[in-house]
LUMVO-210720 format. One record per residue (C-alpha): y, z, x; residue in three letters. Coordinates in pm, whole numbers, padded with zeros to 5 digits, always signed. Each point is the difference from the previous one (the first is absolute). Layout:
N
YZXALA
...
This chain:
358
-00110-03438-01490MET
+00155+00317+00157THR
+00356-00029+00127GLU
+00156+00188+00284THR
+00372+00022+00022HIS
+00146-00011+00342ASP
+00329+00167+00089VAL
+00236-00228+00189PRO
-00051+00037+00378ALA
+00347+00134+00065ASP
-00061+00295-00257THR
-00367+00061+00068ALA
-00074+00349+00129VAL
-00300+00058+00218ALA
-00248+00272-00116GLY
-00073+00149-00335LEU
+00244+00048-00280ASP
-00164+00119-00321ALA
+00064+00200-00312ARG
-00341+00064-00159LEU
+00002+00078-00367VAL
-00346+00038-00162VAL
-00083+00144-00346ASN
-00344+00157-00033ARG
-00032+00171-00341GLY
+00235+00294+00009ALA
+00043-00028+00373PHE
+00288-00199+00143ARG
+00037-00091+00369LEU
+00347-00089+00122ASP
+00017-00006+00379VAL
+00248-00184+00230ALA
-00127-00094+00347LEU
+00183-00165+00290THR
-00191-00033+00315VAL
+00101-00194+00317ALA
-00247-00214+00212PRO
-00174+00230+00253GLY
+00058+00312-00211GLU
-00291+00209-00135VAL
+00085+00183-00333VAL
-00237+00251-00153ALA
-00002+00065-00375LEU
-00082+00366-00032LEU
-00059+00194-00316GLY
-00245+00213-00211PRO
-00285-00149-00203ASN
+00132-00203-00292GLY
+00352-00048+00156ALA
-00027-00369-00014GLY
-00062-00087+00375LYS
-00311-00221-00057SER
+00158-00170-00299THR
+00301-00088+00235ALA
-00249-00134+00250LEU
-00183-00211-00257ARG
+00330-00132-00121ALA
+00091-00114+00349LEU
-00334-00168+00036ALA
+00038-00184-00324GLY
-00301+00183-00164LEU
+00227+00178-00254THR
+00276-00204-00175PRO
+00360+00121-00001LEU
+00157+00088-00330ALA
+00353-00026+00160ASP
+00164-00001+00337GLY
-00063-00256+00288HIS
-00203-00046+00312LEU
+00130-00198+00291ARG
-00164-00042+00332LEU
+00200-00169+00284ASP
+00229-00134-00274GLY
-00265-00155-00211THR
-00061+00116-00359GLU
-00366+00101-00043LEU
+00017+00141-00356ASP
-00198-00290-00145ARG
-00206-00098+00305THR
-00371+00070-00044PRO
-00151+00252+00226PRO
-00211-00259+00202GLU
+00315-00192+00077SER
+00207+00286+00138ARG
+00044+00057+00368PRO
-00145+00358-00046VAL
-00286+00170+00178GLY
-00170+00306-00166VAL
-00215+00274+00141VAL
-00155+00187-00292PHE
-00118+00363+00011GLN
-00366-00105-00004ASP
+00064-00304+00212TYR
-00185-00237-00248LEU
-00168-00193+00276LEU
-00240-00268-00107PHE
-00345+00154+00048PRO
-00176-00323+00054HIS
+00233-00128+00281LEU
+00010+00106+00360THR
+00308+00171+00141ALA
+00105-00331+00153LEU
-00028-00189-00323ASP
+00168+00279-00194ASN
+00308-00044+00222VAL
-00031-00380-00005ALA
+00005-00006-00380PHE
+00382+00005-00026GLY
+00074-00280+00244PRO
-00276-00208-00161ARG
+00173+00048-00336CYS
+00322-00123+00154GLN
-00151-00325+00091GLY
-00115+00055+00360ALA
-00341-00150+00101SER
-00296+00225+00042LYS
+00024-00017+00385ALA
+00378+00074+00002GLU
-00052+00292-00253SER
-00277+00146+00218ARG
+00213-00032+00317ALA
+00283+00188-00165VAL
-00231+00265-00128ALA
-00158+00046+00342ALA
+00349+00056+00150GLN
+00077+00264-00258TRP
-00328+00184+00031LEU
+00055+00005+00381ASP
+00341+00147-00053ARG
-00159+00267-00214MET
-00257+00078+00257GLY
-00280-00141-00219LEU
-00111-00312+00187ALA
-00342+00138+00039GLU
-00034+00062-00366HIS
+00096-00348-00105ALA
-00357-00081-00123GLY
-00038+00327-00191ALA
+00010+00030-00379LYS
+00203+00269-00164PRO
-00305+00236-00062ARG
-00052+00012+00366LYS
+00365+00102+00081LEU
+00133+00359+00020SER
+00285+00093-00216GLY
+00253-00038+00281GLY
-00148-00344+00094GLN
+00016-00116-00366ALA
+00366+00107-00022GLN
+00088-00203+00305ARG
-00193-00303-00138VAL
+00203+00029-00321ALA
+00328+00025+00194LEU
-00102-00301+00211ALA
-00080-00202-00318ARG
+00338+00089-00143ALA
+00187-00095+00315LEU
-00195-00317+00070ALA
+00205-00193-00271THR
+00331+00084+00185ASN
+00138+00180-00316PRO
+00371+00067-00034ARG
-00083+00315-00194LEU
-00283+00231+00087LEU
-00114+00250-00271LEU
-00217+00300+00083LEU
-00147+00207-00284ASP
-00120+00342+00138GLU
-00135-00176+00310PRO
-00146+00320+00153LEU
-00113+00191-00307ALA
-00369-00114+00031ALA
-00035+00128+00363LEU
-00127+00335+00127ASP
+00252+00225+00176ALA
-00113-00082+00358ARG
+00003-00382-00058THR
+00327+00024-00188ARG
+00172+00148+00291LEU
-00112-00291+00227GLU
+00068-00273-00256ILE
+00339+00137-00089ARG
+00109-00047+00362ALA
-00136-00343+00013GLN
+00157-00104-00335LEU
+00340+00139+00125ARG
-00035-00235+00302ARG
-00084-00303-00204HIS
+00276+00062-00249LEU
+00243+00041+00290GLY
-00093-00362+00113GLU
+00027-00139-00362PHE
+00322-00207-00035GLU
+00027-00026-00370ALA
+00019+00267-00290VAL
-00265+00266-00036ALA
-00025+00231-00301VAL
-00241+00282+00004LEU
-00109+00214-00292VAL
-00132+00338+00066THR
-00009+00366-00126HIS
-00066+00132+00345ASP
+00328+00125+00168PRO
-00148-00029+00352LEU
-00097-00361-00056ASP
+00349-00066-00133ALA
+00181+00178+00278MET
-00196-00159+00281VAL
-00029-00356-00129LEU
+00335-00067-00183ALA
+00361-00051+00123ASP
+00124+00095-00337ARG
-00139+00192-00301LEU
+00071-00083-00358VAL
-00117+00296-00225VAL
-00091-00090-00354VAL
-00047+00248-00289GLU
-00059-00094-00351ASP
+00079-00368+00062GLY
+00327+00059+00169ARG
+00132+00029+00356VAL
+00098+00368+00059VAL
+00083-00020+00370GLN
-00015-00250+00294GLU
+00078+00013+00366GLY
-00145+00056+00341ALA
-00306+00229+00018PRO
+00193+00259+00204SER
+00283+00004-00248HIS
-00216+00045-00298ILE
-00205+00270+00166ALA
+00326+00184+00077ARG
+00182-00067-00333HIS
-00260-00002-00286PRO
+00157-00049-00341ARG
-00287+00071-00237THR
-00279+00270-00018ASP
-00261-00260+00069TYR
+00165-00115+00323ILE
+00058+00362+00115ALA
-00369+00087-00058GLN
-00094-00321+00172LEU
+00188+00089+00313VAL
-00079+00373-00029GLY
+00343+00157-00085LEU
+00124+00241-00252ASN
+00271-00166-00199LEU
+00266+00128-00235TYR
+00309-00130-00170ARG
+00324+00183-00073GLY
+00381+00029+00046GLU
+00134+00071+00344ALA
+00295+00227+00050ASP
+00054+00027+00376GLY
-00316+00142+00162HIS
-00142+00113-00335THR
-00201-00222-00235VAL
-00031+00106-00364HIS
-00335-00137-00111LEU
-00051-00158-00340THR
-00277+00255-00054THR
-00054+00301+00231GLY
+00209+00212+00237PRO
+00262-00130+00236PRO
-00077-00143+00342LEU
+00192+00044+00326THR
+00020-00294+00226THR
+00177-00084+00333THR
+00164-00319-00151GLU
+00337+00032-00149LEU
-00012-00209-00316LEU
+00146-00028-00345SER
-00145-00147-00319GLY
-00353-00114-00094PRO
-00249+00035+00279VAL
-00362+00014+00098PHE
-00134+00286+00223VAL
-00329-00054+00180ALA
-00196+00201+00247PHE
-00362-00011+00132PRO
-00263+00245-00101PRO
-00032+00100+00366SER
+00363+00141-00021ALA
-00113+00262-00254VAL
-00093+00353+00131THR
-00201+00219-00226LEU
+00009+00385-00018HIS
-00206+00238-00221ARG
+00300+00244-00015ASP
+00367-00082-00032ARG
+00136-00051+00356PRO
+00286+00223+00096THR
+00117-00138+00344GLY
-00059-00372-00067SER
+00289-00244+00112SER
-00117-00248-00270ALA
+00269-00063-00259ARG
-00244-00124-00265ASN
-00241+00267-00139LEU
-00213-00022-00319TRP
-00269+00204-00170ARG
-00293-00224-00076CYS
-00357+00002-00120GLU
-00284-00181+00165VAL
-00130-00272-00251ALA
-00254-00152+00229GLY
-00125-00050+00354LEU
-00151-00303+00161GLU
-00087-00125+00349THR
+00266-00238+00134HIS
-00104-00144+00345GLY
-00047+00310+00224ASP
+00215+00213-00221GLN
+00003+00164-00340ILE
+00242-00125-00257ARG
+00116+00252-00271ALA
+00137-00115-00322ALA
+00255+00254-00128LEU
+00163+00063-00329THR
+00260+00250-00102GLY
+00370-00004+00081GLU
-00036-00330+00184LEU
-00322-00219-00026PRO
-00078-00112+00345LEU
-00275-00081+00249ALA
-00049+00201+00325ALA
-00225-00084+00303ASP
-00140+00275+00220LEU
-00295+00039+00233THR
-00342+00123-00116THR
+00060+00323+00202VAL
+00339+00066-00167ALA
-00149-00068-00350ALA
-00275+00266+00071ALA
+00238+00257+00144GLU
+00217-00042-00311LEU
-00312+00028-00221ASP
+00119-00298-00204LEU
-00182-00082-00317HIS
+00105-00149-00342PRO
+00205+00248-00184GLY
+00129+00182+00313ALA
+00367+00074+00012THR
+00187-00108+00316VAL
+00357-00039+00122TRP
+00088-00348+00142ALA
+00288-00051+00244THR
+00155-00318+00129VAL
+00276-00009+00272LYS
+00301-00209-00096ALA
-00032-00199+00318VAL
-00355-00110-00128GLU
+00142-00162-00315THR
+00151-00352-00031HIS
+00259-00086-00274ALA
+00123-00347-00077TYR
+00195-00160-00290PRO
-00200-00085-00307ALA
């Protein structure tokens, strides 16, 4: 028989309190998570960082090697997956193909002991909330990707979970559907009163859906905070690339930052000691000849390593004195005759940079 250990009522803490330690061959996950009821946290990171492993550990599908897992003060470490108050929305939804949308959603309440009629009544209410009442009798193969995603979410919520886990919930959708479903999912998560943890590698999904980001790299948390803070203060190259910033580290001496590798940078902030310096690719101005009358305090001789379309602009990857990315219009790229191997001068005004303590 599986035992659960309750924390005394006067010391119980609502929400999620976990340290997830999982050993998988040479890879080790060691991630601490604290999430309050009503909060949506996104686990963000590159492929292989350990995001999905963390989600499976929360669901009870992957055992912990160490650490703890408490939900609303109750220890869940040894509680089997089917007995946990957890709802999961998988990347490919995993709807039962032989059941209608109504019976897919009713499955959870039925497993909790509700009668068939009660389970279907609950399921009907959730499908109505998802705008799917007219699709209650449809089987999964008859549903669009967006409809299937909403059925999967309704199925997860119909059990009144205290922890909702979403594994890349929008990854299987096309771009147009994704935009619509992302907005709907944000509304449903905003109404969810318990803990929600989202795993994604898409920065836009994370920024729109989550109240707080936890960035995981190589099985460890490297940064966490509000989306706006992380977007403004990246602390690793992965995060900088994710939010579209050039990022450097060095030692500040007043308005000058001496980079670990590369030339010094001039900033408007007055700092001392280890710092990061960041600026967007749009802040970089390119010239084919060395500019003579420029007011920019930062000037570097670079070489074009590559060019790619980035939205409605061209992004140039530059090497040389300072490796960086620069964005410019298609017209500007043509006028500069940019091509791999071309020599350019890059300038960035000090006011366009942002320095902060490392």
